[in-house]
C-alpha positions as CSV (number, residue, x, y, z in Angstrom):
1,M,-202.8,-22.5,111.5
2,R,-204.1,-25.5,113.3
3,S,-202.0,-24.4,116.2
4,R,-203.6,-20.8,116.3
5,P,-206.8,-22.0,118.3
6,L,-204.9,-23.3,121.0
7,L,-203.0,-20.1,121.2
8,Y,-205.8,-17.8,121.2
9,I,-207.3,-20.4,124.2
10,S,-204.1,-20.0,125.9
11,A,-204.1,-16.3,125.9
12,A,-207.5,-15.7,126.3
13,T,-207.9,-17.7,129.5
14,S,-204.7,-15.8,130.6
15,V,-206.0,-12.4,130.4
16,F,-209.5,-13.4,131.6
17,Y,-208.1,-14.9,135.0
18,L,-206.0,-11.8,135.5
19,L,-209.2,-9.6,135.0
20,S,-211.5,-11.6,137.2
21,Q,-208.9,-11.5,140.0
22,R,-211.8,-9.5,141.9
23,W,-214.2,-12.3,141.9
24,Q,-212.0,-15.3,142.6
25,P,-212.2,-17.9,143.9
26,F,-215.6,-18.5,141.4
27,A,-216.9,-21.6,140.0
28,G,-214.6,-22.8,137.1
29,S,-211.6,-20.4,138.0
30,A,-209.1,-23.4,138.4
31,L,-210.3,-24.6,134.9
32,V,-209.7,-21.2,133.6
33,K,-206.4,-20.9,135.2
34,G,-205.6,-24.5,134.0
35,C,-206.5,-23.8,130.5
36,A,-203.6,-21.1,130.2
37,V,-200.8,-23.5,130.5
38,G,-202.9,-26.3,129.5
39,A,-203.7,-25.3,125.8
40,L,-199.7,-25.0,125.3
41,A,-199.6,-28.5,126.7
42,V,-201.8,-29.9,124.2
43,L,-200.4,-27.6,121.4
44,A,-196.8,-29.5,122.2
45,L,-198.2,-32.6,122.2
46,R,-199.8,-32.3,118.8
47,S,-196.1,-31.2,117.5
48,R,-194.2,-34.4,118.4
49,G,-193.9,-35.5,114.7
50,V,-192.2,-31.7,113.9
51,R,-190.5,-30.7,117.1
52,R,-187.7,-32.4,118.9
53,D,-188.7,-33.7,122.3
54,A,-192.2,-32.1,121.8
55,G,-193.7,-34.7,124.1
56,V,-191.2,-34.1,126.9
57,L,-192.1,-30.4,126.4
58,A,-195.8,-31.2,126.5
59,L,-195.3,-33.4,130.0
60,G,-193.6,-30.6,131.7
61,L,-196.1,-28.2,130.6
62,A,-198.8,-30.6,131.7
63,F,-197.2,-30.7,135.2
64,S,-197.4,-26.8,135.2
65,T,-200.9,-27.1,134.6
66,A,-201.5,-29.5,137.3
67,G,-200.0,-27.4,139.7
68,D,-201.7,-24.3,138.6
69,V,-205.3,-26.0,139.2
70,L,-204.4,-27.7,142.4
71,L,-203.1,-24.3,144.0
72,D,-206.3,-22.6,142.8
73,L,-208.4,-25.3,144.0
74,D,-207.8,-25.2,147.6
75,P,-205.1,-23.8,149.8
76,R,-204.8,-27.5,151.6
77,L,-203.6,-28.8,147.9
78,F,-200.4,-26.1,148.3
79,A,-197.9,-29.5,148.9
80,F,-199.3,-31.2,146.0
81,G,-199.1,-28.2,143.7
82,L,-196.0,-27.7,144.8
83,G,-195.0,-31.3,144.0
84,A,-196.4,-30.6,140.4
85,F,-194.3,-27.9,139.9
86,L,-191.2,-30.0,141.1
87,L,-191.9,-32.5,138.8
88,A,-192.0,-30.1,136.1
89,H,-189.2,-28.3,136.5
90,L,-187.1,-31.9,137.0
91,T,-189.0,-32.5,133.1
92,Y,-187.6,-29.0,131.9
93,I,-184.0,-29.8,133.2
94,G,-184.0,-33.2,131.3
95,L,-185.2,-31.3,128.3
96,F,-182.4,-28.6,128.4
97,A,-179.9,-31.2,129.3
98,R,-180.9,-33.3,126.0
99,N,-181.0,-30.1,123.6
100,R,-178.0,-28.0,125.0
101,T,-176.1,-26.5,121.8
102,P,-172.6,-28.1,121.6
103,G,-169.3,-26.4,120.5
104,I,-170.0,-23.2,122.4
105,R,-167.8,-22.2,125.0
106,L,-169.2,-20.7,128.0
107,D,-168.7,-16.9,128.2
108,P,-168.2,-14.7,131.3
109,A,-171.8,-13.3,130.9
110,H,-173.3,-17.1,131.0
111,L,-171.3,-17.6,134.3
112,A,-172.1,-14.3,135.5
113,A,-175.6,-14.7,134.9
114,V,-175.7,-18.2,136.6
115,L,-174.0,-16.6,139.6
116,L,-176.7,-14.3,139.7
117,I,-179.7,-16.7,139.9
118,L,-177.9,-18.5,142.7
119,V,-177.8,-15.5,144.7
120,S,-181.3,-14.5,144.0
121,S,-182.7,-18.1,144.7
122,A,-180.6,-18.1,148.0
123,T,-182.1,-14.8,148.8
124,L,-185.7,-16.4,148.2
125,A,-185.1,-19.1,150.2
126,V,-183.9,-17.0,153.2
127,W,-186.9,-15.2,152.7
128,I,-189.8,-17.8,152.4
129,V,-188.2,-20.6,154.3
130,P,-188.8,-19.5,158.0
131,S,-192.3,-19.0,157.3
132,A,-192.9,-22.4,155.6
133,G,-193.6,-24.2,158.6
134,A,-193.9,-27.9,158.2
135,L,-193.3,-27.2,154.5
136,A,-189.9,-25.9,154.9
137,V,-188.1,-28.7,153.7
138,P,-190.4,-29.5,150.5
139,V,-189.8,-25.6,150.0
140,V,-186.1,-25.7,149.9
141,V,-186.2,-28.9,147.6
142,Y,-188.4,-27.1,145.2
143,V,-185.9,-23.7,145.1
144,C,-182.9,-25.8,144.3
145,A,-185.1,-27.8,141.6
146,L,-186.1,-24.3,140.3
147,T,-182.9,-23.0,140.5
148,T,-181.2,-25.9,138.5
149,M,-183.6,-25.6,135.7
150,V,-183.0,-21.9,135.2
151,S,-179.3,-22.6,135.3
152,A,-179.8,-25.7,132.9
153,A,-181.5,-23.1,130.8
154,I,-179.0,-20.7,130.7
155,L,-176.0,-23.4,130.5
156,A,-177.8,-25.0,127.7
157,R,-176.6,-22.0,125.3
158,F,-179.5,-22.2,123.2
159,R,-178.7,-20.3,119.8
160,Q,-181.9,-18.1,120.5
161,P,-182.4,-16.5,123.8
162,W,-185.9,-17.2,124.6
163,V,-185.8,-20.6,126.5
164,A,-183.3,-18.6,129.5
165,V,-185.8,-15.7,129.3
166,G,-188.7,-18.1,130.0
167,A,-187.0,-19.8,132.6
168,I,-185.8,-16.7,134.3
169,L,-189.4,-15.4,134.0
170,F,-190.8,-18.3,135.7
171,L,-188.4,-17.6,138.7
172,I,-189.5,-14.3,138.9
173,S,-193.1,-15.1,139.1
174,D,-192.3,-17.7,142.0
175,A,-190.6,-14.9,143.6
176,L,-193.4,-12.7,143.4
177,L,-196.1,-15.4,144.5
178,A,-193.7,-16.2,147.3
179,F,-193.5,-12.6,148.4
180,T,-197.4,-12.4,148.0
181,N,-198.0,-15.3,150.1
182,S,-195.4,-14.6,153.0
183,R,-194.9,-11.2,153.8
184,C,-197.1,-8.8,151.1
185,R,-200.8,-7.6,151.5
186,C,-201.1,-6.3,147.8
187,R,-202.0,-9.6,146.6
188,C,-203.9,-8.4,143.5
189,T,-201.0,-6.3,142.3
190,I,-198.4,-9.0,142.5
191,M,-200.7,-11.1,140.8
192,W,-201.0,-9.1,137.8
193,C,-197.1,-9.1,138.0
194,G,-196.8,-12.7,138.4
195,A,-199.4,-14.7,136.3
196,P,-198.3,-12.9,133.1
197,T,-194.7,-14.0,133.5
198,I,-196.0,-17.4,134.5
199,W,-197.8,-17.2,131.0
200,A,-195.0,-15.6,129.3
201,S,-192.5,-18.4,130.2
202,A,-194.9,-21.5,129.0
203,G,-195.1,-19.5,125.7
204,L,-191.6,-18.8,125.1
205,R,-190.8,-22.7,126.1
206,W,-193.0,-23.6,123.4
207,V,-191.8,-20.8,120.9
208,S,-188.4,-22.0,121.3
209,G,-189.3,-25.7,121.1
């Protein structure tokens, strides 16, 4: 299948980026990181005639790719990377709203999941905002968008659970990375947890598209 080379590129660059943590940053590390999700964006774009809203999914993945690259290039580009991920989440929110499954009533499990997400996001905000300094307001806006994205994925009530699982993994990865940047010195350990969840969330969005 034509999609397999792109999937292989995405998986291989993700694994390579993880295994090369010890030597980062190195020349081309941002490119390697970008290819992990960027290949999925290209894959979604090439499926516009087959999958509904594949172009919208490709746009969201492209914003995620830009965020990954900007955050890896230079710490001074953090605000721009955050902005790119904010645009990605807004795109995903629109995508999930357009593709929600009609005719299915919300059950207590969905509502409980959303409540748990709200509590988790509030805890995350309380944890990171005091150390965000001048970026406190943008960080709060980002956390709100992230929370809305995950909640939209759950409330969309897709017939398959993978979209919601991918969104939750994205929240987990952001929480782990925020923990790394603000309080934890074990950066390598956290990155081994956070980076796979970023790749998995993007991949699950693609599989469920």
